[in-house]
Structure formats: C-alpha cells, structure tokens
C-alpha positions in Angstrom: 7.1 48.3 -9.2 5.4 45.2 -10.7 1.7 44.8 -10.6 0.0 42.0 -8.5 -3.2 40.2 -9.4 -5.3 37.6 -7.8 -5.3 35.6 -11.1 -3.3 35.6 -14.3 -5.0 33.9 -17.3 -2.7 32.7 -19.9 -4.6 32.8 -23.2 -7.4 35.1 -24.3 -9.3 32.7 -26.5 -12.9 31.8 -25.8 -12.2 29.6 -22.7 -9.7 32.0 -21.2 -11.8 35.1 -21.8 -14.9 33.4 -20.3 -12.9 32.4 -17.2 -11.5 35.9 -16.9 -15.0 37.4 -17.2 -16.4 35.1 -14.5 -13.5 35.8 -12.2 -13.5 39.5 -12.6 -17.3 39.6 -12.2 -16.8 37.9 -8.8 -14.4 40.6 -7.7 -11.1 39.0 -8.4 -8.2 41.1 -9.8 -7.5 39.5 -13.2 -4.8 39.9 -15.9 -5.3 38.2 -19.3 -2.2 37.5 -21.3 -3.0 37.0 -25.0 -0.2 36.6 -27.6 -2.4 37.7 -30.5 -2.6 41.5 -31.0 -6.0 41.7 -32.6 -4.7 41.9 -36.2 -4.2 38.2 -36.7 -6.4 36.3 -39.1 -9.5 34.3 -38.3 -8.9 31.4 -35.9 -8.5 27.8 -37.3 -12.0 26.8 -36.4 -15.3 26.3 -38.3 -17.2 27.8 -35.4 -20.1 25.4 -35.3 -21.7 25.1 -31.8 -24.9 23.8 -30.3 -27.4 26.2 -28.7 -26.2 25.1 -25.3 -23.0 27.1 -25.8 -24.9 30.2 -26.7 -27.1 29.9 -23.6 -24.1 29.2 -21.3 -21.8 32.0 -22.5 -24.4 34.5 -23.8 -23.3 34.9 -27.4 -24.4 38.1 -29.0 -26.6 37.7 -32.0 -24.3 39.5 -34.5 -21.6 36.8 -33.7 -24.0 34.2 -35.4 -23.6 34.0 -39.1 -25.8 31.0 -39.9 -27.9 28.3 -38.2 -28.0 24.6 -39.2 -31.1 22.4 -39.1 -30.0 19.8 -41.6 -26.9 18.0 -42.8 -26.0 15.3 -45.3 -23.5 12.6 -44.5 -21.7 11.1 -47.5 -19.8 7.8 -47.5 -16.6 7.0 -49.4 -18.6 5.6 -52.4 -21.1 8.4 -52.4 -24.0 6.9 -50.4 -25.9 9.7 -48.7 -27.8 10.1 -45.4 -29.7 13.3 -44.9 -30.8 14.4 -41.4 -33.1 17.3 -40.6 -34.6 18.8 -37.5 -37.6 21.2 -37.3 -35.6 23.4 -34.9 -32.1 24.7 -35.1 -29.6 22.3 -33.7 -26.4 24.2 -34.3 -25.2 27.7 -35.0 -22.2 28.9 -37.0 -20.3 31.7 -35.3 -17.9 34.4 -36.5 -15.0 33.1 -34.4 -12.9 36.2 -34.8 -15.8 38.5 -33.7 -16.7 36.1 -30.9 -13.1 36.2 -29.5 -13.1 40.0 -29.6 -16.4 40.2 -27.9 -15.5 37.8 -25.1 -12.2 39.7 -24.5 -14.1 43.0 -24.4 -16.6 41.6 -22.0 -13.8 40.4 -19.7 -12.2 43.9 -19.8 -15.6 45.5 -19.1 -15.9 43.3 -16.0 -12.5 44.6 -14.8 -9.9 42.3 -16.2 -6.7 43.9 -17.4 -6.2 42.5 -20.9 -2.8 42.5 -22.5 -2.8 41.6 -26.2 0.3 41.0 -28.3 1.9 39.8 -25.1 3.6 36.5 -24.2 4.8 35.0 -20.9 8.5 34.4 -21.5 8.9 32.9 -18.1 6.7 31.7 -15.3 8.3 31.1 -11.9 6.8 30.0 -8.6 7.1 32.2 -5.6 5.9 31.9 -2.0 3.1 34.3 -2.8 2.1 32.5 -6.1 3.6 33.1 -9.5 6.0 35.7 -11.1 5.5 36.2 -14.8 8.0 37.8 -17.1 5.9 39.3 -20.0 7.0 40.6 -23.4 4.5 43.1 -24.8 4.3 45.3 -27.8 6.8 47.9 -26.5 8.5 46.5 -23.4 9.1 43.7 -20.9 7.5 43.7 -17.5 7.1 41.5 -14.5 3.7 40.8 -12.9 2.7 38.7 -9.9 -0.4 36.6 -9.4 -1.7 34.5 -6.6 -3.2 32.0 -9.0 -2.7 31.0 -12.6 -5.2 29.7 -15.2 -3.6 28.1 -18.3 -6.0 28.4 -21.3 -3.6 29.0 -24.2 -4.6 26.2 -26.4 -2.4 23.0 -26.8 0.6 23.9 -24.7 2.7 20.8 -24.0 5.8 22.7 -23.1 4.0 24.9 -20.6 2.0 22.2 -18.9 5.1 20.0 -18.6 7.0 23.0 -17.1 4.3 23.4 -14.6 4.5 19.7 -13.6 1.2 18.5 -15.2 2.5 16.5 -18.2 0.9 16.9 -21.6 -2.0 15.5 -23.6 -0.8 12.3 -25.3 -3.1 11.8 -28.3 -3.8 14.4 -31.0 -5.5 14.7 -34.3 -4.9 17.6 -36.7 -7.6 20.0 -37.8 -7.4 22.2 -40.9 -9.8 25.0 -41.9 -10.3 27.4 -44.8 -13.0 29.7 -46.1 -13.8 29.4 -49.8 -16.3 30.3 -52.4 -18.5 27.5 -53.8 -21.7 27.0 -55.7 -24.6 24.8 -54.7 -23.7 24.1 -51.0 -27.2 24.5 -49.5 -26.6 22.7 -46.2 -23.8 21.2 -44.2 -22.1 18.3 -46.0 -20.0 15.8 -44.0 -17.7 13.5 -46.0 -16.6 10.2 -44.4 -13.2 9.7 -46.1 -12.0 6.3 -45.1 -10.9 5.8 -48.7 -8.3 8.5 -48.3 -7.3 7.6 -44.7 -8.8 5.7 -41.8 -10.4 8.1 -39.3 -10.5 11.0 -41.7 -13.6 13.1 -42.3 -14.3 16.5 -43.9 -17.1 19.0 -44.0 -18.5 21.9 -45.9 -20.5 24.5 -43.9 -22.4 27.3 -45.8 -22.3 30.7 -44.1 -24.1 32.9 -46.5 -24.0 33.7 -50.2 -21.3 31.6 -51.9 -19.1 31.5 -48.8 -18.4 28.1 -47.4 -16.2 26.9 -44.5 -14.3 23.7 -45.3 -12.4 21.7 -42.8 -11.0 18.3 -42.0 -10.1 16.3 -38.9 -7.3 13.9 -39.7 -4.8 11.7 -37.9 -2.1 13.7 -39.6 -1.2 16.1 -42.4 -4.6 17.8 -42.3 -3.6 20.7 -44.6 -2.6 18.2 -47.3 -5.9 16.3 -46.8 -7.9 19.5 -47.4 -6.2 19.7 -50.8 -7.0 16.1 -51.6 -10.6 16.6 -50.4 -11.1 19.6 -52.7 -9.8 17.5 -55.7 -12.7 15.1 -55.4 -14.9 15.7 -58.5 -18.1 16.3 -56.6 -16.3 19.1 -54.7 -14.0 20.5 -57.3 -16.8 21.1 -59.8 -18.4 23.6 -57.4 -15.3 25.6 -56.5 -15.4 29.2 -57.6 -11.8 30.0 -56.8 -9.1 27.4 -56.7 -6.7 29.4 -54.5 -7.3 29.2 -50.8 -5.4 29.8 -47.6 -5.5 26.8 -45.2 -4.6 26.9 -41.5 -4.2 24.0 -39.3 -3.8 23.2 -35.6 -3.4 20.2 -33.2 -6.5 18.9 -31.7 -6.1 16.9 -28.4 -8.2 13.8 -28.1 -7.0 12.9 -24.6 -6.9 14.9 -21.4 -4.1 16.0 -19.2 -3.1 13.4 -16.5 -4.0 16.2 -14.0 -5.5 19.6 -14.6 -4.6 21.3 -11.3 -1.7 21.9 -9.0 -0.8 24.3 -6.2 -2.2 27.7 -7.4 -3.1 26.7 -10.9 -5.7 25.0 -13.1 -5.7 24.2 -16.9 -8.8 24.6 -19.0 -10.0 24.2 -22.6 -7.8 22.7 -25.3 -4.7 23.0 -23.0 -6.4 20.4 -20.7 -7.8 18.3 -23.6 -11.4 19.2 -22.9 -12.3 18.7 -26.6 -14.9 16.5 -28.3 -12.9 13.5 -29.6 -15.6 13.0 -32.3 -15.5 16.4 -33.9 -12.6 18.3 -32.4 -14.9 21.0 -31.1 -13.8 22.6 -27.9 -15.9 25.8 -27.4 -18.7 24.3 -25.3 -16.6 22.0 -23.2 -14.1 24.8 -22.6 -16.8 27.1 -21.4 -18.1 24.5 -19.0 -14.6 24.0 -17.6 -14.1 27.7 -17.4 -17.1 28.1 -15.2 -16.1 25.2 -13.0 -12.6 26.6 -12.7 -13.7 30.2 -12.0 -16.1 29.0 -9.3 -13.4 26.9 -7.5 -10.8 29.7 -7.7 -13.2 32.3 -6.3 -13.9 29.9 -3.4 -10.2 29.2 -2.9 -9.3 32.9 -2.9 -12.1 33.6 -0.3 -10.8 30.8 1.9 -7.2 31.8 1.5 -6.3 28.3 0.3 -4.9 27.9 -3.2 -3.3 24.5 -2.5 -3.5 21.6 -4.9 -5.9 19.9 -2.5 -8.3 22.8 -2.6 -8.1 23.2 -6.4 -8.6 19.5 -7.0 -12.3 20.3 -6.6 -12.0 21.9 -10.1 -11.1 18.5 -11.6 -13.8 16.7 -9.7 -16.4 19.2 -11.1 -15.4 19.2 -14.7 -15.0 15.4 -14.8 -18.5 15.1 -13.3 -19.8 17.3 -16.2 -17.7 16.1 -19.1 -15.8 12.9 -18.1 -18.3 10.3 -19.3 -19.0 12.1 -22.6 -15.2 12.4 -23.3 -14.7 8.7 -22.6 -17.5 7.6 -24.8 -16.5 10.0 -27.5 -13.0 8.5 -27.4 -14.5 5.1 -28.0 -16.5 6.3 -30.9 -13.4 7.9 -32.4 -11.4 4.7 -32.0 -14.1 2.6 -33.6 -14.5 5.1 -36.5 -10.7 5.0 -37.0 -10.8 1.2 -37.6 -13.7 1.1 -40.0 -13.1 0.2 -43.6 -14.6 2.2 -46.5 -17.0 -0.7 -47.2 -18.1 -0.7 -43.5 -18.8 3.1 -43.6 -20.8 2.6 -46.9 -22.8 -0.1 -45.2 -23.5 2.0 -42.1 -24.7 5.0 -44.1 -26.8 2.8 -46.5 -28.4 0.8 -43.7 -29.1 4.0 -41.6 -30.7 5.7 -44.6 -32.9 2.7 -45.4 -34.0 2.1 -41.8 -34.4 5.8 -40.9 -32.0 5.4 -38.0 -31.1 9.1 -38.0 -34.8 10.1 -37.7 -35.2 7.7 -34.7 -32.2 9.2 -33.0 -33.1 12.8 -33.7 -36.6 12.2 -32.3 -35.2 10.8 -29.0 -35.9 13.2 -26.1 -32.2 12.8 -25.1 -30.8 14.0 -28.4 -28.4 16.9 -28.2 -25.9 18.4 -30.6 -23.4 18.9 -27.8 -23.9 15.6 -26.0 -23.9 13.3 -29.0 -21.5 10.5 -28.4 -24.1 8.1 -27.1 -26.2 8.8 -30.2 -23.2 8.2 -32.5 -22.4 4.9 -30.7 -25.9 3.8 -31.1 -25.9 4.7 -34.8 -22.7 2.8 -35.4 -24.0 -0.3 -33.8 -27.3 -0.2 -35.6 -25.6 0.6 -38.9 -23.2 -2.3 -38.5 -25.4 -4.9 -36.8 -28.9 -4.0 -37.8 -32.0 -2.6 -36.1 -32.1 -5.0 -33.2 -28.6 -4.0 -32.0 -28.8 -2.4 -28.6 -25.3 -1.7 -27.3 -24.9 -1.9 -23.5 -23.4 1.5 -22.7 -22.8 3.3 -19.5 -25.3 6.1 -19.1 -23.8 9.4 -20.1 -25.9 11.8 -18.0 -29.3 13.2 -18.8 -27.8 15.4 -21.5 -26.1 12.7 -23.6 
C-alpha cells in the first residue's frame, strides 16, 4: 500500500529543506524527494550570504567558514575600488554542510526524507498528486495532497505542471582552488572578455579560495579565461581545478502556483539577477509558501485561488527588488569596458562607495537600489540622482 502525505517537496536543497522544516513543524505530513544521495560533491555555489539569511533560517555557526567586511572591485583595465565596512556584511558558508544540516533539521521536525530518489512521474488525482519514485533499491508510489517544487531550474517539470518555464538565464560556474595573496574578496568586471561577465575570488581560510563567474554563456570556459589573466595566474598554486556550472534564472515563472502546488527558489526564478544568489530569496519564498499551504490544509482548500496568496506574498517581499535587479543587470550587460573603467575610477575618486555603505538603507541582500545609484553616479557624476521606484525599507 502506498504512503500518503499532506505535502511532497521535490528537491531537498536549501529552499526545499527549509519549506519542509516549516511545514513539518506546523504539523503537516511531509515527504522530501531529493535526487542526490549525500555522496555528491559540493554544490555549484560560492555560498556568500548576508546576515539576513542567517537570521531567517538559523544557520549553525559551524556552517560559516569566513565572514566578509571588505571587497575590491577591479575594472577591465585594472582600476580598483575598495569598499570596507566596520561590521560583517556577508558570510561565506560551507554549502554542502548547510544542505545536510537543513535536511537533518527537516527530518528532526518529522519530514520523511528520501535521498538518492527521483520522481519519475507526477500525475494529478482527485485527492492531489500521485508520484512514482525511483529510489536506491526500488520503485514506489506515494500520494500527496499538495506539491512543492523546489528542485532547482526545472523547465521540463514546471511546463508539465502547466506553469511554463523561466525564460532568461545566465550560467554560473564555480571551483575551489589554492592561491596566494588573496586577502579579501576580489570582484572582476570583465567587459573586455564578454559584455555582462564578472568573476570573483573569495578567500575561505588558509590558501583556499572560491572562484566563480556569472556569464551570459559558457561559464566554465570563462573561468579558464579568467584564471589565465596575469594578475590571477601568478598567484595560483595548482593549475588543475575541477569546475562545475549551472543555469541561473534571471526571470521568474509566469505563475508560481496552481491547484495543489507552488514553486519556490531557483525553480521559480527567485534569484538575485545581479549576483545569481538564491539562498536568501529562496528562504523568504519558502516561508511564504509554507505559511500559505498550512493555512490551505487547515481550510481544506488547496485550489489555485487559495494558493495564489503565496504569489501575492512573495511578490510583496521580493518583486520590486527583482525588477530593479533586472534593470541593473541589463544596464551592466550593455556597458563597454571603457564605461566600466570610468565608473570604477569616478566612484573611487569621489568616495561613492563609502557614501552608499554609510546609508542607513544599505543592505547586502537588498542592494539593487544601491547598485543603480552607483551606476548613475559613476556614469553621470555626483549630482546624478536617478528617479527610481522605492524598493521597500530594506532596499
């Protein structure tokens, strides 16, 4: 006889695990379906988050490998802009450990976690959904009244469920390498290699450095090109590295709910268009989604009309920031190398970064307004004041 749950969560990454934890903590019967079996390598993610994510999710201290109070931005011709804050603005996480801990916490709250398992088929039934699962040793069928899709970028699945797919994507690539003399985060604006490309080096202790790029295409190849730059290559300790890459959505699903289901995290496109980071926004969406599903289960109404409240809530929290972040991304993608040089040069001479950091509204997580202001001041001078829609108190 197959098992029946209130909610099946497809994907046991950070967003899915957090949603499962919140649902199980509220008394729902939850199954988490996670394709990785726990022996896979580290996720393709640098793992840099603001303190807001730690506060929201409750990250355990041993998942934090470094904190960041400063960074240097480097233009195509080598102009530099250094920014520093007296307090920690960002933390670097051990992503693999974070994912294990979040899954363990969901299980401790009562969720049934199935690792190394994929949903081969998902069919609608009058009572909800029927899932055919393939696990480590056998196949099984489970039933769920509601479904949460949180399995990363999943265009095939979201199309199958009638929600379409995210339309615009970048490609992120990541590796962990050994380097000398990387004392703080370095961000390289690489318009000379390709418009819209940037790369970063993030030190995590000793000689270990996380390198990554966010590119319109071919991110893995762009990592290789970036590491060949003389100022980078001269500090490499080992030339052989393993590079992983993944698609990064920079647009949201046309709709993130339907009868009996919601979509959260990368699968919904709830990702910062500026940096490709999705942990914090995914956690915010997970909380909104869990709250709405708990309310719907209690009311006995899992219709699309009832679950549309989820989309209203996450858009209230994230919509304006995502829209403004998309504008910043499009502007950056059209800048020439000379324009990027001019922005960095002018911002450094006029202390634009210091002015923005000292603003009471500055936030690592809600930064699109700050970046837009920096772009305008860097391009047009200190009197430029772009007329932007207000992006909440946190932006």
